[in-house]
C-alpha positions as CSV (number, residue, x, y, z in Angstrom):
1,X,0.0,0.0,0.0
2,X,1.2,3.5,-0.8
3,X,0.6,6.7,1.0
4,X,-1.6,9.3,-0.6
5,X,0.7,12.3,-1.5
6,X,-1.8,14.8,-0.2
7,X,-2.2,13.0,3.1
8,X,1.6,12.7,3.4
9,X,2.0,16.4,2.9
10,X,-0.6,17.2,5.5
11,X,0.9,14.9,8.0
12,X,4.4,16.2,7.3
13,X,3.2,19.9,7.6
14,X,1.4,19.2,10.9
15,X,4.5,17.6,12.4
16,X,6.7,20.3,11.1
17,X,4.6,23.0,12.6
18,X,4.6,21.4,16.0
19,X,8.4,21.0,15.9
20,X,8.9,24.6,14.8
21,X,7.1,25.6,17.9
22,X,9.6,23.7,20.0
23,X,12.5,25.3,18.0
24,X,11.0,28.8,18.7
25,X,11.7,28.3,22.5
26,X,8.2,27.9,23.8
27,X,7.3,29.3,27.2
28,X,6.8,27.2,30.2
29,X,3.0,27.5,29.9
30,X,2.9,26.1,26.3
31,X,5.5,23.3,26.6
32,X,3.1,20.7,28.1
33,X,0.4,21.7,25.6
34,X,2.7,21.4,22.6
35,X,4.0,18.0,23.8
36,X,0.4,16.7,24.2
37,X,-0.7,18.2,20.9
38,X,2.2,16.5,19.0
39,X,1.6,13.1,20.6
40,X,-2.1,13.2,20.2
41,X,-1.8,14.1,16.5
42,X,0.8,11.3,15.9
43,X,-1.3,8.8,17.8
44,X,-4.5,9.8,16.0
45,X,-2.8,9.5,12.6
46,X,-0.5,6.5,13.3
47,X,-3.1,4.2,11.8
48,X,-2.6,5.9,8.4
49,X,-0.6,2.8,7.4
50,X,2.1,0.6,8.7
51,X,4.8,2.3,6.6
52,X,4.0,5.7,8.0
53,X,4.0,4.3,11.5
54,X,7.4,2.8,11.0
55,X,8.8,6.0,9.6
56,X,7.5,8.0,12.5
57,X,8.9,5.5,15.0
58,X,12.3,5.8,13.2
59,X,12.1,9.5,13.1
60,X,11.4,10.0,16.8
61,X,12.9,8.0,19.7
62,X,11.9,9.2,23.2
63,X,13.7,9.1,26.5
64,X,12.7,10.8,29.8
65,X,15.4,11.6,32.3
66,X,15.0,13.0,35.9
67,X,16.6,16.1,37.2
68,X,19.8,14.2,38.2
69,X,20.3,12.7,34.7
70,X,19.0,9.2,35.4
71,X,16.8,7.6,32.7
72,X,13.2,6.9,33.9
73,X,11.6,6.0,30.5
74,X,13.0,4.6,27.3
75,X,11.1,3.5,24.2
76,X,11.6,0.0,22.9
77,X,13.0,1.1,19.5
78,X,15.7,3.1,21.1
79,X,16.8,0.2,23.2
80,X,16.8,-2.1,20.2
81,X,18.9,0.3,18.2
82,X,21.6,0.5,20.8
83,X,21.5,-3.2,21.7
84,X,20.3,-2.8,25.3
85,X,17.5,-4.4,27.3
86,X,15.4,-1.7,29.0
87,X,16.5,-2.8,32.5
88,X,20.1,-2.2,31.5
89,X,19.4,1.5,31.0
90,X,16.5,2.3,33.3
91,X,17.7,4.1,36.4
92,X,21.2,4.4,35.0
93,X,22.7,7.8,34.4
94,X,22.5,8.9,30.8
95,X,26.3,9.1,30.8
96,X,26.3,5.4,30.1
97,X,25.3,6.4,26.5
98,X,28.3,8.8,26.1
99,X,30.6,7.9,23.3
100,X,33.5,10.0,24.6
101,X,33.2,12.5,21.8
102,X,31.8,15.4,23.7
103,X,33.7,17.1,26.5
104,X,32.4,18.0,29.9
105,X,31.6,21.6,28.9
106,X,29.3,20.3,26.2
107,X,27.1,18.5,28.7
108,X,27.4,21.4,31.2
109,X,25.9,23.7,28.6
110,X,23.0,21.4,28.0
111,X,22.2,21.2,31.8
112,X,22.5,25.0,32.1
113,X,20.0,25.4,29.3
114,X,17.3,23.0,30.2
115,X,17.4,23.9,33.9
116,X,16.4,27.4,32.9
117,X,13.3,25.8,31.4
118,X,14.6,26.3,27.8
119,X,14.6,23.6,25.1
120,X,18.0,22.4,24.0
121,X,18.5,21.3,20.4
122,X,21.6,19.8,18.9
123,X,23.5,16.7,17.8
124,X,24.7,14.1,20.3
125,X,26.9,11.2,19.7
126,X,25.9,8.0,21.5
127,X,27.6,4.6,21.9
128,X,25.7,1.3,21.7
129,X,26.3,-1.6,24.0
130,X,28.6,-3.2,21.4
131,X,30.6,0.0,21.0
132,X,29.0,1.2,17.8
133,X,28.6,4.9,17.3
134,X,25.3,6.7,16.5
135,X,24.5,10.4,16.0
136,X,21.1,11.8,17.0
137,X,19.5,15.1,16.3
138,X,18.3,15.7,19.8
139,X,15.5,17.9,21.4
140,X,15.5,18.1,25.2
141,X,12.3,19.7,26.6
142,X,11.9,20.5,30.2
143,X,8.8,19.1,31.9
144,X,7.3,21.7,34.3
145,X,5.3,20.7,37.4
146,X,2.6,22.8,39.2
147,X,5.3,24.2,41.4
148,X,7.2,25.6,38.5
149,X,10.1,23.1,38.9
150,X,11.5,20.8,36.2
151,X,11.5,17.3,37.7
152,X,12.1,15.7,34.4
153,X,13.1,16.3,30.8
154,X,11.7,14.7,27.6
155,X,14.4,13.8,25.1
156,X,13.4,13.3,21.4
157,X,16.0,11.8,19.1
158,X,16.3,11.4,15.4
159,X,19.0,9.2,14.0
160,X,21.3,11.2,11.7
161,X,24.1,8.6,11.6
162,X,24.2,8.5,7.9
163,X,24.9,12.2,7.8
164,X,27.5,11.8,10.4
165,X,29.1,8.7,8.9
166,X,32.5,10.3,8.4
167,X,32.4,11.7,11.9
168,X,31.4,8.3,13.2
169,X,34.3,6.6,11.4
170,X,36.6,9.1,13.0
171,X,35.2,8.6,16.5
172,X,35.5,4.8,16.1
173,X,39.1,5.3,15.1
174,X,39.7,7.5,18.2
175,X,37.9,5.0,20.4
176,X,39.9,2.2,19.1
177,X,43.1,4.1,19.6
178,X,41.9,5.0,23.1
179,X,41.3,1.4,24.1
180,X,44.5,0.3,22.4
181,X,46.4,2.9,24.4
182,X,45.0,1.7,27.7
183,X,45.4,-2.0,26.7
184,X,49.2,-1.4,26.4
185,X,49.5,0.2,29.8
186,X,51.0,-2.1,32.5
187,X,48.3,-1.1,35.0
188,X,44.6,-1.8,35.0
189,X,42.3,1.2,34.1
190,X,38.6,1.0,34.6
191,X,35.4,3.0,34.8
192,X,32.5,2.0,37.0
193,X,28.9,3.2,37.2
194,X,26.3,2.4,39.8
195,X,22.6,1.6,39.2
196,X,20.5,4.2,41.0
197,X,17.9,1.7,42.4
198,X,19.8,-1.6,42.8
199,X,23.1,0.1,43.6
200,X,24.9,-2.6,41.6
201,X,28.2,-1.7,39.9
202,X,28.8,-2.0,36.2
203,X,32.1,-1.7,34.4
204,X,32.2,0.7,31.5
205,X,35.9,0.2,30.8
206,X,38.3,-2.5,31.9
207,X,41.6,-2.2,30.0
208,X,45.4,-2.7,30.5
209,X,47.9,-5.5,30.5
210,X,47.0,-6.2,34.1
211,X,43.4,-6.8,33.0
212,X,44.6,-9.8,31.0
213,X,46.0,-11.3,34.2
214,X,42.7,-10.9,36.0
215,X,40.3,-12.1,33.3
216,X,40.7,-15.2,31.0
217,X,41.7,-13.6,27.8
218,X,40.8,-16.7,25.8
219,X,37.2,-16.1,26.6
220,X,35.2,-13.0,26.4
221,X,33.8,-12.0,29.8
222,X,30.4,-10.2,29.9
223,X,29.8,-7.4,32.3
224,X,28.2,-9.6,35.0
225,X,31.1,-12.1,34.9
226,X,33.6,-9.3,35.2
227,X,31.8,-7.7,38.1
228,X,31.5,-11.1,39.8
229,X,35.2,-11.7,39.4
230,X,36.3,-8.3,40.6
231,X,33.8,-7.6,43.4
232,X,32.8,-11.0,44.8
233,X,35.8,-13.3,44.2
234,X,38.1,-10.7,45.7
235,X,40.0,-11.6,48.9
236,X,38.5,-8.6,50.7
237,X,35.1,-7.1,50.3
238,X,36.2,-4.2,48.2
239,X,32.6,-3.0,47.6
240,X,33.0,-0.9,50.7
241,X,35.8,1.1,49.0
242,X,33.6,1.7,45.9
243,X,30.8,2.8,48.2
244,X,33.1,5.4,49.7
245,X,34.2,6.6,46.2
246,X,30.5,7.0,45.1
247,X,30.1,9.1,48.2
248,X,32.7,11.5,46.8
249,X,35.9,10.2,48.5
250,X,39.1,9.4,46.9
251,X,40.1,6.0,48.0
252,X,43.4,4.1,48.0
253,X,43.6,0.5,49.2
254,X,45.4,-2.8,48.8
255,X,43.7,-6.1,48.1
256,X,44.3,-9.6,46.6
257,X,42.7,-11.0,43.5
258,X,43.6,-14.3,41.7
259,X,47.0,-14.6,43.5
260,X,47.8,-11.0,42.6
261,X,48.4,-8.3,45.1
262,X,46.8,-5.0,43.8
263,X,47.2,-1.4,44.9
264,X,44.0,0.3,43.7
265,X,43.1,4.0,43.5
266,X,39.5,5.3,43.0
267,X,38.5,8.8,42.0
268,X,34.9,10.0,41.8
269,X,33.7,11.9,38.6
270,X,31.3,14.7,39.3
271,X,28.6,16.2,37.1
272,X,26.2,18.8,38.5
273,X,27.7,18.2,41.9
274,X,26.8,14.5,41.8
275,X,29.1,11.5,41.5
276,X,28.0,9.8,38.3
277,X,31.0,7.6,37.8
278,X,34.2,6.3,39.4
279,X,37.5,6.0,37.6
280,X,40.0,3.6,39.0
281,X,43.5,2.4,38.4
282,X,45.1,-0.8,39.8
283,X,48.9,-1.5,40.1
284,X,50.3,-5.0,40.4
285,X,52.3,-5.0,43.6
286,X,52.8,-8.7,43.9
287,X,56.6,-8.5,43.5
288,X,56.6,-5.5,45.9
289,X,54.8,-7.5,48.6
290,X,57.2,-10.3,48.1
291,X,60.0,-7.8,48.5
292,X,58.3,-6.5,51.7
293,X,58.2,-10.0,53.0
294,X,61.9,-10.3,52.3
295,X,62.5,-7.0,54.1
296,X,60.5,-8.3,57.0
297,X,62.6,-11.4,57.0
298,X,65.7,-9.3,57.1
299,X,64.2,-7.1,59.8
300,X,63.2,-10.0,62.1
301,X,65.5,-12.8,61.1
302,X,69.3,-13.3,61.0
303,X,70.5,-13.9,57.4
304,X,73.2,-16.3,58.5
305,X,71.5,-18.7,60.9
306,X,67.9,-18.0,59.8
307,X,67.1,-17.6,63.5
308,X,64.9,-14.7,64.8
309,X,67.1,-11.7,65.5
310,X,67.5,-9.2,68.3
311,X,64.5,-7.1,67.2
312,X,62.2,-10.2,67.2
313,X,63.6,-11.3,70.5
314,X,62.8,-8.0,72.1
315,X,59.2,-8.1,70.7
316,X,58.7,-11.7,71.9
317,X,60.2,-10.9,75.3
318,X,57.7,-8.0,75.7
319,X,54.9,-10.4,74.8
320,X,56.3,-13.1,77.2
321,X,56.3,-10.5,80.0
322,X,52.7,-9.6,79.3
323,X,51.7,-13.3,79.6
324,X,54.3,-14.0,82.3
325,X,51.9,-14.2,85.2
326,X,50.1,-17.1,83.5
327,X,53.2,-18.7,82.1
328,X,56.6,-18.1,83.9
329,X,59.7,-18.3,81.8
330,X,63.5,-17.9,81.8
331,X,65.7,-15.7,79.7
332,X,69.1,-17.3,78.8
333,X,71.9,-15.2,77.5
334,X,74.4,-17.5,75.8
335,X,77.8,-16.0,74.8
336,X,80.3,-18.0,72.7
337,X,83.7,-17.7,74.4
338,X,86.5,-16.1,72.4
339,X,84.8,-16.3,69.0
340,X,86.5,-13.1,68.1
341,X,89.9,-14.8,68.1
342,X,88.6,-17.4,65.6
343,X,87.6,-14.6,63.3
344,X,90.9,-12.8,63.8
345,X,93.0,-15.9,63.1
346,X,91.0,-18.1,60.7
347,X,88.9,-15.4,59.1
348,X,85.2,-14.4,59.4
349,X,84.2,-17.1,56.9
350,X,85.2,-19.8,59.4
351,X,83.7,-17.7,62.2
352,X,80.4,-17.6,60.4
353,X,80.5,-21.4,59.9
354,X,81.1,-21.8,63.6
355,X,78.1,-19.6,64.4
356,X,75.9,-21.7,62.1
357,X,77.1,-25.0,63.7
358,X,76.5,-23.7,67.2
359,X,73.0,-22.3,66.3
360,X,72.1,-25.8,65.1
361,X,73.5,-27.4,68.2
362,X,71.5,-25.1,70.4
363,X,68.3,-25.8,68.4
364,X,68.9,-29.6,68.5
365,X,69.0,-29.5,72.3
366,X,66.1,-27.0,72.7
367,X,63.7,-28.6,70.2
368,X,60.2,-27.2,70.7
369,X,60.7,-26.4,74.4
370,X,61.5,-22.8,73.8
371,X,62.7,-20.2,71.3
372,X,66.3,-19.3,70.3
373,X,67.4,-16.0,68.8
374,X,70.7,-14.7,67.4
375,X,71.1,-11.6,69.6
376,X,74.4,-10.4,68.2
377,X,77.7,-11.5,66.7
378,X,78.6,-14.3,69.2
379,X,75.5,-14.0,71.4
380,X,72.3,-16.1,71.4
381,X,69.2,-15.5,73.6
382,X,66.7,-18.0,74.6
383,X,63.2,-17.9,76.0
384,X,62.3,-21.0,77.9
385,X,58.8,-21.5,79.4
386,X,60.0,-24.2,81.8
387,X,60.6,-24.8,85.5
388,X,63.9,-23.7,87.0
389,X,65.0,-27.3,87.3
390,X,64.3,-27.9,83.6
391,X,66.1,-24.7,82.6
392,X,69.2,-25.9,84.5
393,X,69.1,-29.3,82.7
394,X,68.6,-27.7,79.3
395,X,71.4,-25.1,79.8
396,X,73.8,-27.8,80.9
397,X,73.0,-29.9,77.8
398,X,73.6,-26.8,75.6
399,X,77.1,-26.3,77.2
400,X,78.0,-29.9,76.6
401,X,76.7,-29.9,73.0
402,X,78.5,-26.6,72.1
403,X,81.9,-27.7,73.3
404,X,82.0,-30.8,71.0
405,X,84.8,-30.7,68.4
406,X,84.2,-28.6,65.3
407,X,85.8,-29.5,62.0
408,X,85.7,-27.2,59.0
409,X,87.9,-26.6,56.0
410,X,90.7,-28.7,57.4
411,X,90.6,-27.0,60.8
412,X,89.5,-28.8,64.0
413,X,89.0,-26.9,67.2
414,X,86.8,-26.5,70.3
415,X,84.7,-23.6,71.5
416,X,82.9,-23.2,74.8
417,X,80.1,-20.9,75.9
418,X,78.9,-19.1,79.0
419,X,75.2,-18.8,79.9
420,X,73.6,-16.3,82.1
421,X,70.0,-16.9,83.3
422,X,67.3,-14.7,84.8
423,X,63.9,-16.0,85.7
424,X,60.6,-14.0,85.4
425,X,59.1,-13.3,88.8
426,X,62.2,-14.3,90.8
427,X,64.8,-12.0,89.3
428,X,62.8,-9.4,87.4
429,X,59.4,-8.4,86.2
430,X,60.2,-6.2,83.2
431,X,61.7,-7.2,79.9
432,X,64.7,-4.8,80.0
433,X,65.5,-5.9,83.6
434,X,65.3,-9.6,82.7
435,X,67.7,-9.1,79.8
436,X,70.1,-6.9,81.9
437,X,70.2,-9.5,84.7
438,X,70.9,-12.3,82.3
439,X,73.7,-10.2,80.7
440,X,75.2,-9.6,84.2
441,X,75.1,-13.3,85.0
442,X,76.9,-14.2,81.7
443,X,79.6,-11.6,82.3
444,X,80.0,-12.9,85.8
445,X,80.2,-16.4,84.4
446,X,83.0,-15.3,82.1
447,X,85.0,-13.8,84.9
448,X,84.8,-17.1,86.7
449,X,86.3,-19.4,84.2
450,X,83.8,-19.5,81.3
451,X,82.2,-22.8,80.0
452,X,79.5,-22.7,82.6
453,X,76.0,-21.4,83.4
454,X,74.9,-19.1,86.3
455,X,71.6,-18.0,87.5
456,X,71.4,-14.3,88.3
457,X,71.6,-13.3,92.0
458,X,71.1,-9.9,93.5
459,X,74.7,-10.1,94.8
460,X,76.0,-10.1,91.2
461,X,75.0,-6.5,90.8
462,X,77.5,-5.4,93.4
463,X,80.1,-7.9,92.2
464,X,79.6,-6.8,88.6
465,X,80.1,-3.2,89.6
466,X,83.3,-4.1,91.4
467,X,84.5,-6.0,88.3
468,X,84.0,-2.8,86.2
469,X,86.0,-0.8,88.7
470,X,88.6,-3.4,88.9
471,X,89.0,-3.4,85.1
472,X,89.8,0.3,85.2
473,X,92.3,-0.4,88.0
474,X,94.0,-3.1,86.0
475,X,94.7,-0.6,83.2
476,X,96.1,1.9,85.7
477,X,98.2,-0.8,87.3
478,X,100.0,-1.5,84.1
479,X,100.9,2.1,83.6
480,X,101.9,2.6,87.2
481,X,104.0,-0.6,87.3
482,X,102.0,-2.1,90.1
483,X,102.6,-5.6,88.8
484,X,105.6,-7.7,89.8
485,X,106.7,-11.3,89.3
486,X,107.2,-14.1,91.8
487,X,109.1,-17.2,91.0
488,X,108.5,-20.8,92.1
489,X,111.3,-23.4,91.6
490,X,110.9,-26.6,89.6
491,X,112.9,-29.5,91.0
492,X,114.1,-32.9,89.8
493,X,111.9,-35.5,91.5
494,X,114.9,-37.9,92.1
495,X,117.8,-35.5,92.9
496,X,115.9,-32.5,94.3
497,X,118.0,-30.2,92.0
498,X,116.3,-26.9,91.0
499,X,116.1,-27.2,87.2
500,X,113.9,-24.2,86.4
501,X,111.5,-21.5,87.6
502,X,107.9,-20.5,86.9
503,X,107.3,-16.8,86.7
504,X,103.9,-15.9,88.3
505,X,102.4,-12.4,88.2
506,X,101.3,-10.7,91.4
507,X,99.4,-7.4,92.0
508,X,99.6,-5.4,95.1
509,X,96.7,-2.9,94.8
510,X,97.6,0.4,96.5
511,X,94.2,0.5,98.3
512,X,92.8,-3.1,98.2
513,X,96.2,-4.8,98.8
514,X,97.2,-8.1,97.2
515,X,94.7,-9.3,94.5
516,X,94.8,-12.9,93.4
517,X,95.6,-13.6,89.7
518,X,92.5,-15.8,89.7
519,X,90.5,-12.6,90.2
520,X,92.1,-10.1,87.8
521,X,93.4,-12.4,85.0
522,X,89.9,-13.4,83.8
523,X,88.9,-9.7,83.8
524,X,92.0,-8.8,81.9
525,X,91.3,-11.6,79.3
526,X,87.7,-10.4,78.9
527,X,88.7,-6.8,78.4
528,X,91.5,-7.6,76.1
529,X,94.2,-6.0,78.2
530,X,95.7,-9.4,78.8
531,X,97.9,-9.1,75.7
532,X,99.7,-6.1,77.2
533,X,100.0,-7.8,80.5
534,X,101.4,-10.9,78.8
535,X,103.9,-8.9,76.9
536,X,105.1,-7.3,80.1
537,X,105.4,-10.7,81.9
538,X,107.6,-12.2,79.1
539,X,109.8,-9.1,78.9
540,X,110.2,-8.8,82.7
541,X,111.1,-12.5,83.1
542,X,113.7,-12.3,80.3
543,X,115.2,-9.1,81.8
544,X,115.4,-10.8,85.2
545,X,117.1,-13.8,83.7
546,X,119.7,-11.6,82.1
547,X,120.2,-9.7,85.5
548,X,120.9,-13.0,87.3
549,X,123.4,-14.0,84.5
550,X,125.1,-10.6,84.7
551,X,125.3,-11.1,88.5
552,X,127.2,-14.3,88.0
553,X,124.5,-16.9,88.5
554,X,124.2,-19.9,86.2
555,X,121.5,-19.5,83.5
556,X,118.2,-21.2,84.5
557,X,115.1,-21.9,82.5
558,X,112.2,-19.6,83.3
559,X,108.6,-20.6,82.4
560,X,105.9,-17.9,81.7
561,X,102.2,-18.6,81.3
562,X,100.6,-17.4,78.1
563,X,96.8,-17.0,77.7
564,X,94.8,-18.4,74.8
565,X,94.2,-14.8,73.6
566,X,97.9,-14.2,73.3
567,X,98.7,-17.5,71.7
568,X,96.0,-17.0,69.0
569,X,97.4,-13.6,68.0
570,X,99.0,-13.9,64.5
571,X,102.0,-11.9,65.6
572,X,102.6,-13.6,68.9
573,X,105.8,-15.5,67.8
574,X,107.2,-12.3,66.2
575,X,106.5,-10.4,69.4
576,X,108.4,-13.0,71.5
577,X,111.3,-12.9,69.1
578,X,111.5,-9.2,69.4
579,X,111.7,-9.4,73.2
580,X,114.4,-12.0,73.1
581,X,116.4,-9.8,70.7
582,X,116.0,-6.7,72.9
583,X,116.9,-8.5,76.2
584,X,119.6,-10.6,74.5
585,X,118.4,-13.7,76.4
586,X,119.3,-17.2,75.1
587,X,115.9,-18.5,73.9
588,X,116.8,-22.0,75.1
589,X,116.2,-20.8,78.7
590,X,112.7,-19.5,78.0
591,X,109.8,-21.9,78.4
592,X,106.2,-21.0,77.5
593,X,103.4,-22.7,79.3
594,X,100.1,-23.0,77.5
595,X,96.8,-24.3,78.9
596,X,95.4,-27.3,77.0
597,X,92.1,-25.5,76.4
598,X,93.8,-22.6,74.7
599,X,95.3,-24.7,72.0
600,X,92.2,-26.8,71.5
601,X,90.2,-23.7,70.7
602,X,92.2,-23.1,67.5
603,X,94.3,-26.2,67.0
604,X,95.9,-25.7,63.6
605,X,97.0,-22.1,64.0
606,X,98.2,-22.8,67.5
607,X,100.4,-25.6,66.3
608,X,101.9,-23.4,63.6
609,X,102.7,-20.7,66.2
610,X,104.2,-23.4,68.5
611,X,106.4,-24.8,65.7
612,X,107.7,-21.3,65.1
613,X,108.6,-20.9,68.8
614,X,110.3,-24.3,68.9
615,X,112.4,-23.3,65.9
616,X,113.5,-20.3,67.9
617,X,114.8,-22.7,70.6
618,X,112.0,-22.0,73.1
619,X,110.6,-24.9,75.2
620,X,106.9,-25.5,75.4
621,X,104.7,-27.1,78.0
622,X,101.0,-27.9,78.4
623,X,99.8,-26.5,81.7
624,X,96.9,-27.7,83.8
625,X,96.7,-31.0,81.9
626,X,93.6,-33.0,82.8
627,X,91.3,-30.0,83.4
628,X,90.3,-29.5,79.8
629,X,89.7,-31.8,76.8
630,X,92.6,-34.1,77.8
631,X,93.0,-35.6,74.4
632,X,96.1,-37.7,74.3
633,X,95.7,-38.0,70.5
634,X,96.4,-34.3,70.2
635,X,99.6,-34.6,72.2
636,X,101.2,-36.3,69.3
637,X,100.4,-33.2,67.1
638,X,101.7,-30.6,69.6
639,X,105.4,-29.7,69.4
640,X,105.7,-29.6,73.2
641,X,108.5,-30.6,75.6
642,X,106.7,-30.8,79.0
643,X,103.4,-31.9,80.3
644,X,102.3,-30.4,83.6
645,X,99.7,-32.4,85.6
646,X,97.1,-30.1,87.2
647,X,97.5,-29.7,90.9
648,X,93.9,-30.9,91.6
649,X,94.9,-34.4,90.7
650,X,98.2,-34.3,92.5
651,X,96.8,-32.9,95.8
652,X,94.0,-35.5,95.9
653,X,96.2,-38.5,94.9
654,X,96.5,-39.7,98.5
655,X,92.8,-39.3,99.3
656,X,91.1,-40.5,96.1
657,X,92.5,-43.7,94.5
658,X,91.1,-42.6,91.1
659,X,93.2,-39.4,91.2
660,X,96.3,-41.5,91.9
661,X,95.6,-43.8,89.0
662,X,95.0,-40.8,86.7
663,X,98.4,-39.3,87.7
664,X,100.1,-42.7,87.0
665,X,98.4,-43.0,83.6
666,X,99.4,-39.4,82.7
667,X,103.0,-40.0,83.5
668,X,103.1,-43.3,81.6
669,X,101.4,-41.9,78.5
670,X,103.5,-38.7,78.5
671,X,106.7,-40.7,78.6
672,X,105.3,-42.8,75.7
673,X,105.1,-39.6,73.7
674,X,108.6,-38.7,74.7
675,X,107.5,-35.8,77.0
676,X,108.9,-34.8,80.4
677,X,106.3,-34.6,83.2
678,X,106.0,-31.9,85.8
679,X,103.6,-32.4,88.8
680,X,102.1,-29.2,90.2
681,X,100.9,-28.5,93.7
682,X,103.2,-30.9,95.6
683,X,102.7,-30.0,99.3
684,X,103.5,-33.3,101.1
685,X,106.3,-35.7,101.3
686,X,104.0,-38.6,100.6
687,X,103.0,-37.1,97.3
688,X,106.6,-36.7,96.3
689,X,107.2,-40.3,97.2
690,X,104.3,-41.3,94.9
691,X,105.7,-39.3,92.1
692,X,109.2,-40.9,92.6
693,X,107.6,-44.4,92.5
694,X,105.9,-43.6,89.2
695,X,109.0,-42.0,87.7
696,X,107.7,-38.5,87.4
697,X,110.4,-36.1,86.1
698,X,109.9,-32.8,87.9
699,X,107.7,-31.2,90.5
700,X,106.9,-27.8,92.0
701,X,104.8,-26.8,95.0
702,X,104.8,-25.5,98.6
703,X,106.6,-28.6,99.8
704,X,109.7,-27.0,98.6
705,X,108.8,-23.3,98.2
706,X,105.9,-21.0,97.5
707,X,106.4,-18.4,94.8
708,X,108.7,-15.6,96.0
709,X,110.0,-12.3,94.7
710,X,113.2,-12.3,92.7
711,X,115.1,-10.6,95.6
712,X,114.3,-13.6,97.9
713,X,114.9,-16.4,95.4
714,X,118.7,-16.7,96.0
715,X,118.2,-17.4,99.7
716,X,115.4,-19.9,99.0
717,X,117.4,-21.9,96.5
718,X,120.9,-21.7,97.9
719,X,119.8,-21.7,101.6
720,X,118.0,-25.0,101.1
721,X,120.8,-26.4,99.1
722,X,123.2,-25.6,102.0
């Protein structure tokens, strides 16, 4: 069927006249009347024929938006043209239809016009659901209510896409470039809108290389799947953050999604003082979080032993104190004895290996009964939630385990440790005080021979204070020449002939009087001043020897004691050679006594130093044999001349049969190795007889003479000989 030309002209003119009235800026009073007139006419004549109806429908597509820009009515043809279902657009902001062609000022001008009650006419570019671009000749007419307000606006659109084809092609190109640009960015960029009634979120843009990590790029995700992935499968409920953004806040937060750690920033987009959209950007911080975890590992754990470090210990100690009333505990401060000298002589690489070995030994003893921390270079701290009796047992086991032989890179040596213990509730209530008391106990332990454990006592505070004062006095004593040497004769067991002397240091404090070497030598060793004292002893003994020779006495061998610290110095042999050169003493009359523990701490280097001393003509002896490791296998390695049996065995030989048997065995084995034996601490004739029966070579002790000053030695030796 065709349309009658006259009818067609009449219809066209009627519609044209009505539209012209809109173009002429109708007043508020005539707007509703014109709208009604137009629709009534179209409705009344829509039956003309199907073809005219179709053309009218295509000519006009109607939308109604509220005062905030949300769509409250959309005709079916408009939805079909743009590929939407009605419920996808209803109650959504009209911005969802923007194609990105017009700037913010364009839309601002529209709102300024229609809010004044004026009709806006112009061309608007719109984007379909699939991204296709359409151009519409648009009339926006304010709808006035009885109060004179404009609660809604009627939007009439006519498709002029054919006219705008070239522009459309340009926009599509720009849009494609726009998305390509975002797709090449490392970050994720997205735009989100919110449904006004359901308040559900919908992505308008989801681009960037990071987006490909989040969604399965082999399958196309629809909007609902994307929203489900981002909002509901997220580790945290991030909807809260988007709610904040739509309330106008800029939001920054971290969250996890599909094994990714994301750092997301949200910014609200305003139009007419209302948030209509949120633009966001997410950065992949997975590698950064891994780095942060590594930093935390470094902050709280020791890189060498992998044990918790000082910082972690202090935090855990505070926590233990907070829970201490319900679960008492002990703090153990374990200090490795003389590790510094292993580092100095064998190098820090060996020292680090020793630390690793010791840390594993402590852990093997401790198990799950407490926590161990590396507190410092050669210090470990432990927190044990055990009874005092169990703490004693565990600490003794640790001492035994630590002092087992260590073999590394061809070196075999022994180390010992000292452990100070403070118990929560008995010794202190605060974390700092607990640690301080354990530290005092370990230092007191070192001053009393090392290789032991001590519980803190209140008396230690005063003693420790005295030790600190005494250390200062020792330094002064060396400068003020307050030290002197006493000499104790060594005699042939069979003939009674004096064959040598042992030089022993003495200190007469100007205020406190005589102070025992057993008191000040450990302090000197701990403070490091022992090296200066040792050098003074060797030099003084050599000078005294030369004085006697110059006075006409026969040369006599003089033995001096050397500490482990001195022996482990790399330049010790060179220092001794310099003293001999300066004093012009015959080195064959100098004997150096070394404790067995000192050479066991650093076996290989000590043997090298000892060989150098022997090549110089100096005699060597092992002092206090039997009190340390007592390994006869090592005696074959050491280039020594004499073995000195510790006085504890000698003095008890008449009382304890086991001690007598030990003395006999030591004499026999030493002779097997070609060594001469010296028995220390002989105070009774019966002991001397025992030594004679077992063919001991030499002895020294109060039975013949106590140590005496050099000025008294002549009368002691020659008086008894007379």
